[in-house]
C-alpha positions as CSV (number, residue, x, y, z in Angstrom):
1,M,-5.3,10.9,-2.9
2,A,-3.6,11.8,-0.2
3,N,-0.5,14.4,0.5
4,P,2.0,12.6,2.2
5,I,4.8,15.0,4.0
6,D,7.7,12.1,3.8
7,P,9.5,11.3,0.2
8,V,9.7,7.4,0.5
9,D,5.4,8.2,1.1
10,A,5.0,10.1,-1.6
11,A,6.6,8.2,-4.1
12,L,5.0,4.7,-3.1
13,L,1.8,6.4,-3.4
14,A,3.3,7.2,-7.1
15,K,3.6,4.6,-8.3
16,L,0.0,3.1,-7.0
17,N,-1.6,6.0,-9.1
18,D,-2.2,3.0,-11.6
19,P,-5.2,3.1,-14.6
20,A,-5.2,-0.4,-14.5
21,L,-5.2,-0.1,-10.5
22,A,-7.3,2.6,-10.8
23,A,-10.3,0.5,-13.2
24,L,-9.5,-2.1,-9.9
25,M,-10.4,0.3,-7.0
26,P,-12.2,3.1,-8.2
27,D,-12.9,5.3,-5.4
28,G,-8.9,5.2,-4.7
29,V,-5.5,5.7,-3.3
30,F,-5.3,6.5,0.9
31,F,-3.1,6.9,3.7
32,D,-4.5,5.3,6.8
33,L,-8.3,5.9,5.5
34,S,-10.5,5.8,3.4
35,P,-13.1,8.8,3.1
36,P,-16.7,7.5,4.5
37,N,-19.4,5.5,1.3
38,A,-15.7,5.0,-0.8
39,K,-16.7,1.1,-1.6
40,R,-13.2,-0.4,-3.4
41,F,-9.8,1.1,-2.0
42,V,-6.7,0.7,-1.8
43,L,-5.1,1.9,2.2
44,V,-1.3,2.1,2.6
45,T,-0.3,2.5,6.5
46,L,3.1,2.4,7.3
47,L,3.5,0.0,9.8
48,L,7.6,0.3,10.7
49,A,10.6,2.6,9.8
50,V,14.4,1.6,11.3
51,P,17.2,3.1,9.6
52,T,20.5,2.1,10.1
53,H,23.5,4.7,11.7
54,G,26.9,4.1,10.8
55,F,29.9,7.0,12.3
56,D,27.6,9.9,10.7
57,P,24.8,11.5,12.5
58,A,22.8,10.7,9.5
59,P,22.0,7.6,9.0
60,L,22.9,4.9,6.1
61,Y,20.1,3.9,4.7
62,E,16.4,3.0,6.2
63,T,13.9,0.4,5.2
64,S,10.2,1.6,5.7
65,I,7.6,-2.0,5.5
66,Y,3.6,-1.1,4.5
67,L,0.6,-2.5,4.8
68,V,-0.6,-1.9,1.2
69,E,-3.7,-3.6,0.7
70,A,-7.2,-3.0,-1.2
71,Y,-10.5,-3.5,0.2
72,G,-13.5,-4.2,-1.2
73,L,-17.2,-5.0,0.1
74,S,-19.5,-7.4,-1.4
75,S,-22.9,-9.0,-0.7
76,S,-22.3,-12.3,-3.1
77,G,-19.7,-13.6,-1.8
78,P,-15.8,-13.7,-2.8
79,D,-14.8,-10.5,-4.9
80,A,-12.2,-11.2,-7.6
81,G,-11.3,-8.3,-8.1
82,V,-10.3,-6.9,-4.6
83,N,-7.8,-10.7,-5.8
84,E,-6.8,-8.9,-9.2
85,A,-6.0,-5.1,-7.6
86,A,-3.8,-6.9,-4.7
87,D,-2.2,-8.9,-8.1
88,R,-1.4,-5.6,-9.5
89,I,-0.5,-4.0,-6.9
90,Y,2.8,-6.8,-6.4
91,E,2.7,-5.9,-10.2
92,L,3.8,-1.9,-9.3
93,L,5.9,-2.9,-6.1
94,H,7.9,-5.8,-5.7
95,R,10.9,-5.5,-7.1
96,Q,10.4,-2.2,-8.8
97,P,12.0,1.5,-8.7
98,L,10.6,4.2,-6.7
99,T,11.9,8.1,-7.9
100,I,11.8,9.3,-4.3
101,A,13.4,12.8,-3.6
102,G,16.5,12.9,-1.4
103,A,16.7,9.7,-1.4
104,A,18.4,6.5,-3.5
105,H,16.3,3.2,-3.7
106,M,17.6,0.6,-3.5
107,Q,14.8,-2.1,-3.7
108,T,11.2,-2.9,-2.8
109,L,10.2,-6.2,-2.0
110,R,7.0,-7.9,-0.9
111,T,7.8,-9.7,2.3
112,R,4.3,-11.3,3.3
113,R,1.3,-11.5,1.4
114,T,-2.0,-10.1,3.5
115,R,-5.0,-12.6,3.3
116,P,-7.3,-12.1,6.1
117,P,-10.8,-13.1,7.0
118,A,-13.3,-11.1,5.4
119,T,-15.7,-9.6,8.2
120,V,-19.4,-7.5,7.8
121,D,-20.5,-4.5,7.4
122,P,-20.9,-2.5,10.9
123,Q,-23.9,-0.9,9.4
124,D,-25.2,-3.6,6.6
125,A,-25.2,-7.0,8.2
126,D,-25.7,-8.7,4.7
127,L,-21.8,-7.2,3.6
128,R,-18.7,-7.8,3.3
129,W,-15.4,-6.4,3.8
130,Q,-11.9,-7.9,1.7
131,R,-9.2,-6.7,1.7
132,R,-5.9,-8.6,0.6
133,G,-2.6,-7.0,-0.7
134,G,0.9,-7.5,1.8
135,H,4.2,-6.5,3.5
136,Y,6.2,-3.8,1.8
137,E,9.7,-3.0,2.2
138,I,11.5,-0.2,1.1
139,S,14.7,0.5,1.4
140,V,16.7,4.1,0.6
141,S,19.9,6.0,1.3
142,P,20.1,9.7,2.1
143,I,22.0,11.5,-1.3
């Protein structure tokens, strides 16, 4: 797992450090980029972080949107493990609490499901990458 600096990033990756998800995606959970030769993994990408300010200099709360997707490389058609991993990600995150250093967790919601078409592997035209997951909105308030 990557070692992010942001406490929300760290809390999200900690939540995804789950034995059931690891069984489906044994290459791990990573921020932005997987390591070489990984074939079954979860990628987390921060799409947007928006602070909401009041009268004080510090934000009242911040809402971040993450893309969280399971990736699988397959040569034999649809990969049920990728769908199962996306379901497990949903179970772990949607409306579930996060423990965040220095902040109070307000909510985590999946706001959009993702299921892009399979793409051809650039190194082997017989292989297809499949992705499943969603956009997860996490709102936190500084303590």
